[in-house]
N, C-alpha and C positions, 0 to 999 in steps of 0.2 A: 531309399533313405527315409528315415522317419522324419516327421515334422520338427521334432526337437533338434535333431542333428542338423537339419537344413537351416533352422533359425540360428543355430550356433555357427554353422559354416559361413552364413551371410553376415555375421557380426551384429545381428539384431540385438542380442542381449547386451553386448558391450556398448553399442550406441545408446541403448536405454539407460544403462548405468551412468555413462558419461553425461548424457543429457540431464538426468535427474540430479546429479551432484552439482553441475553447473547451474541448473535452474534454482536449486536451493540457495546457492551463493548469491545469485541475482536477487532472489526474494529477500534474503537477509539484508543485503546492502540497500535495496530499495526501501525496505521498512525503516531503516535508520535514516535514510535521506528524506523520505516522505514526512517523518516525524519532525525533522528539523526545519523543513520548508513549509510546514502547515499545509500539506497537500490535501486536496478534497478527499473525503472518506471513500468515494467510489473508485479512486485510482488504484488502490492496492488490490481489491477484488478483481478489477479489470485485468491487472497484470497477471494475477494468478490464473485467471481464465485463459489468457493468451499463452502462458507457459504450459498449461495442461493441453491445449490444442496443439501446441508445438511438439509435445511429446508424441502424440499420435502421428503427426506428420513425419517426425524424425524416424519412427519405427517403420512407417510405410516406405520412406525413402531408403532405409537400410535394407529392406527386403527387396525392393525393386531395382535399386541402382548400386553401382560400385564405383569407387574412385580409382582411377588408373593413371599411369604417367601421361596418358593422352587425354585426360579429362574424365568427366563423369559419363559413364555408359550404362545402358540397361544391363541388368544382370544376365539376361538370356543371351546377350551378344558377346559375352566374355568367355574366352577359352579357359576352362577351369584348370587345365594342366599348367597354367602360368603361375599359379600360387599367388595371384594378386590379392585374394581375400586374406591370405595369411599375413602378407605385408601390411594390409590395411588394419588387420587385427592388432598387429604389434604397435602401429601408430596410435590406435585407440587405447591400447594398454598404457602408453606414455601419457596420453591425454587424461585418462582416468586417474593415474597416479598423481599427475600434476594438480588435477582438480581436487583430489582428496587431500593433498598437502595444503592447498589453499583453504579448503574447508576446515581442516584441523587448526590451521593458524587463526582463521577467523573465530573458531570456537574458543580457542585459548584467550584471544583478545576480548571476546564477548564476556567470557566467564570471569576473568581476573582483572580486567580494566573497566569495561562498561558496566558489568553486573552490579557492583556495590553502589555506584552512583545512581544507576537506573532503579535499583530497589528502593533507595532513599526517595527518588522522585515518585515512584509508584506509591510508596507509603504516604508521602505528602499529598499526592493527587487524590488518593482514596480518602485520606483524612478530610481534605477540603471538600470532596464530593459529598461525603456523608454528613459533614457539618452543614454544608449548604442545603442538603436535603432536609436536615433536621430543622433548619431555620425556615426554609421555603415552605415547609409543610404547614406552618402556621402564619406565614408572612403575607400580610396584605400589601397592596401597592402603597408606596410612600404617600401619605396623606398630609394635607396642610395641618391636620389636627394632631401633629406629633412633634415632640420636643425633647431635647436633651439639655439638662442643666449642668454645665461644666463647673468644676471647682473654681470658685471665685479666688482671685489672686490676693494674697496678703500683702498689702502696701504699707503696713504699719512699720514703724522703726524697730519694734520688738518682734523678732522672728517667732518667738513663742506664741504670738497671737494667731498663728496659723490655724489653731483649733477653732478660732472664732470665725475666720473666713470660710473654712470648711463647713463649720456648723451652719452658717447662714445658707450656704448652697444646699446642704442636705435638708434644712427646714423648708426651703422653697420646693425641693423635689417632693417632700411629703405633702406639702400644701397643694401642689398641682396634681399630684396623684389622686387626690380626692375628687377631681373633676372627671366624671365618667366619660365625657365627650372628648377627652384629651388622652392620647397615648404618650406616656412619659417613660423615658429610658431609665433603668435602675441606676442607683448610685454607683455600683461597682464598675459598670461599663462607662458611665459618664466621667467618673473620676480617673479612669485609666489614662486620660490625656494630660493629667496634672503634671506640670513641670516639663512638658515636651513641646517641641515645635510641631505644629500641625496646620493643615489647611481646613477651613470650615467645610469646604466641599467634601473633603475626605471624611470628616466626622459625620456629615449627613449620609454619605454612602455606606460607611462602615456600621453606623448605628441605625440606618434606615429611618432617619427623621428629616422632616422638612424644615425644622427650625432649631436654633441653638440659643440658649440664654447663657450669657457669660458676663463677668463683671469683676469688680475689685472691691476690697474693704480696707479702709484705713481707720484704725482705732487708736485714739490717744486719750487716755483717761476715760472720761465720760462722753467724749466727743466722737462722732462717727461721720465718715464720708463713705457712702456706698454708691458705686456706679454700676448700673446694669444696662445691658443692651440686648435686644432681640434681633437675631440675624436669620435671614432666609438662606438656607444652605445651598440651594440650586444656583443662586446668583451672587451669593456673598454680599447681599445688600442689607442695610440696616432698616428694620421695620420700625424700631422704636429704641430710644435710649433716654436715660434719666440719671441725674446725680442728686443724691439726698445728703444734705448737710444737717444732721440732727444729733440729738443726744441719745444715750442708751435708753432713756424712757420711751423713745419713739420707735424702738426696733421692731415691735410687732406691727405697728402701723405701716412701716416701710415694707415689710414682707407682704402684707395684705395688698398694698398698693402695687407692688411688682406683679403679684399674681393677677390682680385686676387688669393690669395693663396687658398681660399675656392673653387673658380672656377677650379683651377688647380687640387687640390687634389680630388675633386669629379668628375673630368673629364666631366665637363659641356661643352656642345657645344653651345656657345652663338650665337643666331640668329642675333644679332646686336652687337654694340660696348659695351664694359664693362662699367657698371655704374660708375660714378665718383661723388665724394663728391662735394657739393656746396662750392666754395671757398669764403672766406671772411677774414677780418682782425681777427687774433687770439684772440685779446681782445674782439672784438664784438662777436665772437663765444662763448667765456666763459660767457659773459653776457647773451647771448641767452640761453645757456644751463641752467644757474641758473634761469633765468626768467621762462622758460618752467617748470622747476622743481617746483618752488613756485606756479605757476598757478595751478598745479595739486594737490597741498596740500589741497586747498579748503577754507581756512579761509579768512575773509574779508581783514585782514592786509596783508596776503601773496599775495592776488591778486593785491592789490595796489603796493606792492613791485615788483611783477612780471611786472606790467605795467611800472614802473619806470626803471627797468633793461632793458626791451626790447626797450624802447625809448632811453636809453643810447646807446644800440647796434646800433640802427638806426641813431643816431647822428654820430657814427663812420663810418657806411656804410649804406647810404640811399637806396642802391640797394640790401639789404639783404632780399631776398624773404621769407625765412623761418621765419625771425623775424616779418615781416609784417603779415604773416599768423597767427603766434602765438599771436600777438597783437590783431588781429581780434577776436581770440578765447577768449582772456581776456575780451574785450569789451562785447562780447555776454554773457559771464558768469556773468559779473557785472550787466547787465540789467536783466538777468533772476533771479538773486538773490536780486534784488531791491537795488543794491548798486549805481545805477545811473538811471535816468529816462529811461523808456522802449524805447521810440522813439529815444532818444539820443544814448543809447547804441547800438541799432540796426543800426542806421545810421553810427556810428563810425566803427562798425564791418564790414559793407558792404564796406565802404570807404577803410579800411585797406586791405580787400581782393582784391578789384579792383586794388589797388596799387601793390599788389603782382603780379597780372596777367599782369599789364602794364609792369612790369620788365621781367616777364617770362610767356608768354602766354600758355606754356605747363606745368605749375605747377598744377598737377592733384588735389592735396588737395584743392587748391583754387577754382577750378571748382566745387568740391564736396560741399564746403562751400556755394557757390552761389546757388547750388541746394537746400541746406537746408534752406537758407534765402528765396528763392522763395516760398517754400512750407510753412514754419513756419511763415514767416512775411507777405507774400503777397497773400497766398492762390492761387498761380499761378502754377497749376500742369504742364501745357505744358512747362513752363520755367524751372521748376525743372527737368523735364525729359531731356530737351536739355542739361543742365549743367552736369547732372550725366552721360549721354551718352558720353560726351566729356571726363569726368574724367575716365570713364572705358576704353575708347580708349587709353588713355595715360598710365594708370596703371590698367590693367584688374584684377590683383590679390590683389589689395589694399583692405584689410579687412574693413576698415572704409567706403570706397566708396561702397563696396558691401552691407554693412549694410544699408547705406542710400538708396541704390537701393531697398532693401527689404522693407524699410519703404514706399517708393513710390508705390510699388506694392500693399501693404496693402491699401493705400489710393485709389488705382484704383479698389479695391475689388477683387484682385487676391491673396488671402491669401495663396493658395496652392503653388504658385511660391515663395512667400516670405518665406514659411516654408522650401522649398527646399534650398534656398540660406542660410538661417540661419543654417540649418543642415550642409551645406558645411563649413560655417564659424566655427562651433563648432569643426570640425576636426583640424582647424588651431589655435583654441583658446579653447581647451577642458576644462580648469579649470578656465575659466573666468565667474564669477557669472553674469556679465552684459549680456554676450551672452546667457547664459541659460535663463535669465529673458526675453531676446528678443524673444527667441523661445517660451517661455510661452505665451507672449503677442500675438505672431503670431497665436498660437492655439486659444487664446481667441477670436481674431477677426474672426477666422474661425468657431467659436462656437463649438470647440472640447474641451469641458470642461475636460473630463477624461484624455486627453493627456496633457493638460496644467498643471494640478495639480502636478504630480510628477516632471515635469521639473522645475517648480517654487520652489518646495521643494529642488531640487538639488541646485538651485541658493542660497537659504537660508542656506543650509548646507555648501556651500563654503564661504558664508559671511552672518552671521545671521543679520547683521546691514544693509544689502543691501536696499537702498532706493527704495520704491514703490513695493518691492517684497511681503511684508506682505499684502499690500493693494490688489495687484493682486490676491494673494491666497484667501484673504477674498472675493473678488468680484466673483471669480469662485465658491467658496463654497456657496455663497449666491444664485447664479444662479441655483445651483443644489438643493437648498432648505435646505442645512445643515447650519442653521442659527446660532446655538450656536457656532459651529466651526468657522464660518465666523466672528462672533463677537470677538472671541479669537484672530484671525489673525489680524483684524483691530486694536485691542488694542495694538498690538506689533509694528505697524507702527510708524516711528519716524519722519515723514515729515508732511506737510500740508495735505497730503492725509489721515491722520488718521481721521481728522474731516469729510472729504468727505465720507470715508468709514463708520464711525459711523452714519452719517446722513442717509445713505442708509440702513444699517443693522438694526438700531433701528426701522426705519419705517417698515421694513419687519417683525420684531418681534412684531409689534403692540405697541411698547414703544414710543408713539408719542411725549410725552413731551421731552424725551431725544433726539429724532430725531430732534425736532424743535430747541432745545438748540444747538446741534452740527451745524445745518444749519445756524442759526442766527450768531453763532460765525464765521463761514466761511464767511458769507456775510459781517460782520463788518470788518474783517481783510483783506479779499482778493477780494473785490468786483471788482476791476479793473484787477487783474491778473488771476482770476479763474472764469470768467463768464460762460465758456463752462461747467465746472464741476458743477456749480450751476444749469445750465440748465438741465443736465442729471439727477441730483437728483430730480428735479421737474418732469421730464418725468417719472422716475421710480415710483414716487408717483402717477402718473396719472393726474397731474395738468398740462394740455397741455398749458393753457393760460400763466402761469408763466414760463413754459419751453420755449415757443417761445419768451417771453419777454427777457429772459436771453440769448437766442440764438442771438437775435438782438444786445444785448450788446457785446456778444462775437465777432460778425462780426464788430461792431463799433471799438472795441479795438484790432482787428486783433489777437484774441486769437489763438495761434498755435494749440490748441486742435481741431479746426475746420477741420484740414486736415484728421481726422479720422471720421468725422460726418456720412459719408455714410455707415460705417461698424460698428459703435459703438453699442454694444448690449443694453446698458442702455437707448438708445433712441428708442428702438423698439416699446414702447407703443404709440408713437405719429406718427408712420409711416402712419397710416390711416387718420390722420388729413388733411383736405384740404389745410392747410398752409405748409405742409411738402415739397412737390415737388417744389412749388414756391420758398421756402427758399433755397433749394439745387441749384436751377437754379440761384438764385441771388448770391450765394457764389461761384459758379463755380464747385459744386460737384454733379450736377445732374447725374443720371445713364447714360442718353443719351450722355452727354458731355464726361464723363469718358470713355465710351465705344469707343469713336472716337480717343482716345489717344493711339498711337502705341508706345510700349516700350517692348523691348525684352532684357533679360540679358542672355548672354552666359557665363556659368561658365568656368574658365580656366581648362585645362586638369590637 
């Protein structure tokens, strides 16, 4: 008798099948149980090893022994004419069938009951892991030289005075940020606790700071009562507190005294003179704070009101640098939103910024603004680098300036350095969806799709309505070929980029009529403001002629999207076209030219 037939006669194959199915069931159940009881990591590998050893022993047992009505006997001692192996085989058949039914039942339960919730948990776990990795990569141990300035509470009878309490908090953040020895959490993360119940220890852990400055503001006419207190987050103990009953004329003195108290309590050794508030007329200051507050609210009417308030402040004090800078911000926003002609808004924004620098040539934020204008309006990368280098010299720890530096590095094709900076910024702005989104885009430009997805999901978890985040997620999923998921993401977008995203994904899905409808809608509405986006849609479609036609329009209209042309993944399809390199040379973004631009960012200690 052949070996195969002998193995079959002794039910070795059936024993192996039965054992394998049952072992699989044991492993699946154990994996579920171990996850829920937080079992040691070594336990599962140990179980799998024992199951593997058991398979070998089971096969040896099946070969050497036989189960009989009289118990287990050696196979050589059995009378083969009794057909005992046939009876045992039938029993094994029932065991295999039963095990397979159990396995099928478990598979159905796993697929349709456990799978959706587990997938959500896996996505969340991956999101948290990558976010934590992004933060930890630049995260130093919590030091006593770190602080978050929370939004001061408005205690005034007039609720509309909240702009003033918020403004005082933000001015203190700006003041303390000028101290190189102190790490200050950005406004967006610090203000995320506004109006919420929280524990100081949670703030310290979530923002990675050792100290919190909080307080309240009561304003009645020209009278002020400002209370401030410095708290150690690890023990929730007060290091210092003070109440100031002053008039508006003393507002800048109060801010300077609070900053000085922080320096003293944290035992900071200043390398230079202590930072001082910018002095202006108190009425102009109040108008400025209100104008800045309304500009950030976002509506058309509020931006018009912001412009009027800032212009009133400048009528009182024409040398008010911060007001000129904020007015430039208003003009830029108005042009971007189509509230005034593009060229007009850009010219007004640049003019207001230059006026700020004419008054104070060392106003770092104005240099950063000129860097942005040079890149977004003029496609002048060398000029952008010069301005941002000056801004970093003046305020090396300014998070907005560092973010602009990261954008320039992406333009230069140095995404790895941009990622490093953005991770660093996440340490100082850990719960800001905009910063997570920025890191996600940095990964996209680096073609690191798997790293981008969880970071963008984190941005959306912090702010589900975050502009451009759904589009960014959809674009990455599309690049990975996950088209249905990409379509779901694009349909969640609430900006113009929804039409851009749908035109891309519908084409990828082969739904050409819907793709054409979305593209034609985009062209009809945004021909002048989105030519670069229309160009890369055509490039993604493989229509090089139309892509270059719209790239020419983008250059003609000075579309700010051109600053990323050399690294934009959706343009990859036309890189081999003979028109590609000449176009890059014409726009100033040729690889050879970008390679000659020297730019190094040294992150603060």
